[in-house]
N, C-alpha and C positions, 0 to 999 in steps of 0.2 A: 245433025245426024244426034242422037243423043249416043253419049260414050257411059258406062257403068263404072261405076268408081272403083276402081280395085279396091279400096278399102272393103267397102260397105258387104263382102261377098269374104273377106279372107276369114282364114281357122281361125288364129286368135282372135280376131271381133267374132266371132262364134262361142269359141270357148270361155270367153270371157264374159257375153250373156247370160252362157250357160254358168259358170265359178259363177256372178257374183245370185241367181236362181237358185241355184244350189244351198249358198250361200243363205242367202232368205232363208228359203225354207227352212234350214236347217234352225233358223231363232223362230221361224213361229211355230213348229213342233215343241222344240223346247222351251218356250212359252209357253206355247199351248197346258204343256206336260206338265211344269212348273205350277201353273192356275190347277188344274184341274187339281191333281194332288191334292194340292191346297185345298181344295172345293171339297170332296174327296172326304178330306181328316177332319172338316169342318163341319160338313152334315156326319159322318160318324160321331163325332163328341157331341152335339149337338143331340143325340136320338140318342145316345147313353144318360146323355144328364135329362133329357125328357120325360126316358126309361125313367130313373131315376126319382125323379120328383115326382109320376105321376102313378111310379108301383106297379109296371108292366114290363114287359116284353123285348127292350129293342130291337126296332124295325129299318135298319136304316138305308132298307129296297125302298121303304113307301117313297121319301124321300127322291133319290134317282129319280124312279117314275115319275114326279110331278110334274104339273108344266114348269113351275118356277126351276126345278133344274133344266128342264127345255131351254129355259128363254137365259139364266143364265151360263147355260152350256155355250147357246151360240153366239153372247158377248166375247165371252173367254174366247171362241175362236175365231174371230172378228179383228177383238181386239190385236191376238198370235198373229193374223196375217196382215193386219195392220203395220207390225214391228216388221215383219220377215218381206213384207215389198218397201220401206223406208229403206231398211237393211243393203238391197240388192239396190235398188234407187240413188243410196248413196256410193255403192260400189261400181252400175255401171247408167250412167247419165243423160245418156246418149238418146236413151229411147224409150223412156217410161213407159209408153205402153206396153211395150216386151217384153220387157224383164217383167210386170208387174201384174200380165195377162198368164207369163211363164211360173212366177210364183204362187197364186191363187187354182193353178191348176195342177202342180208340182204336189201342192199342197192337200187337193184335194181326193187325187191318186193315192195320199198317202195314208188319207184320213181311210179311206175307203177299205186300204190294206189292212190298215190296221184295227181295223172298227171288230171284226170276226175275233178278237183276243180282248178287247174291251166289253161287250155286247155280247150279247144272243144273235147270233149270224142270220137277223129275219131283209127279206126284202130293203132296199130303199125306201123310203121315207118322206113325204110330203116337206117336213122340217127338214129334214135333211137336206134336199135337194132346195130348197128358202136357203139354209145355213152355207153350200157351197157359195151359190151365189151372190150370198154377204161374202165369202172370203174371197173370192175374186174380185168384186170389187174395195170390200180393204185393200187386198193386194195392191192393188193399181193405183187406190189412194196412195197407199203409203208410197208405190215407187214416183210418185209426181212433187208428194216433200221431199220425199232423199232426193230424188235430183233435182231441187233448186239450191243443195249446198251439198256437191257432190266433195269424195273424198281423193283428196290431192298426194299419188303415190308415186314418183322420187319423181316431181315438181309435175305431174303431167295429171292436169284433172278428169 
């Protein structure tokens, strides 16, 4: 006869999983937003320098619509997800699969909710789906890396 472990379904365990996932998602979004801010600032500065040198009018939207911007955006988002998964894995090392997957899914939902404010509200593109897949994978990998050296809180690992 198999007896369920009372700790495995306790509200505090689920709450700590959720808290770790929320902290990881916050780290992911914070790092991604800061990195995208720098990327947009550098693209605007580059566009202005190019316009001054070439004598034409600045066109920062040309870079934002390019394949290079898409590739850089996917790399930045993946690195943010890796960091978010790492933070969550450090906080909740008992189940890196669960916390990493939860961080990845929360990050994808957050990205979908923020998308209309960042770009034109268009349907989800294949590149978005690839980016979401990479974000979830990076979050799980980060959670595994973070779970190798968990944070000790009040003497408990």
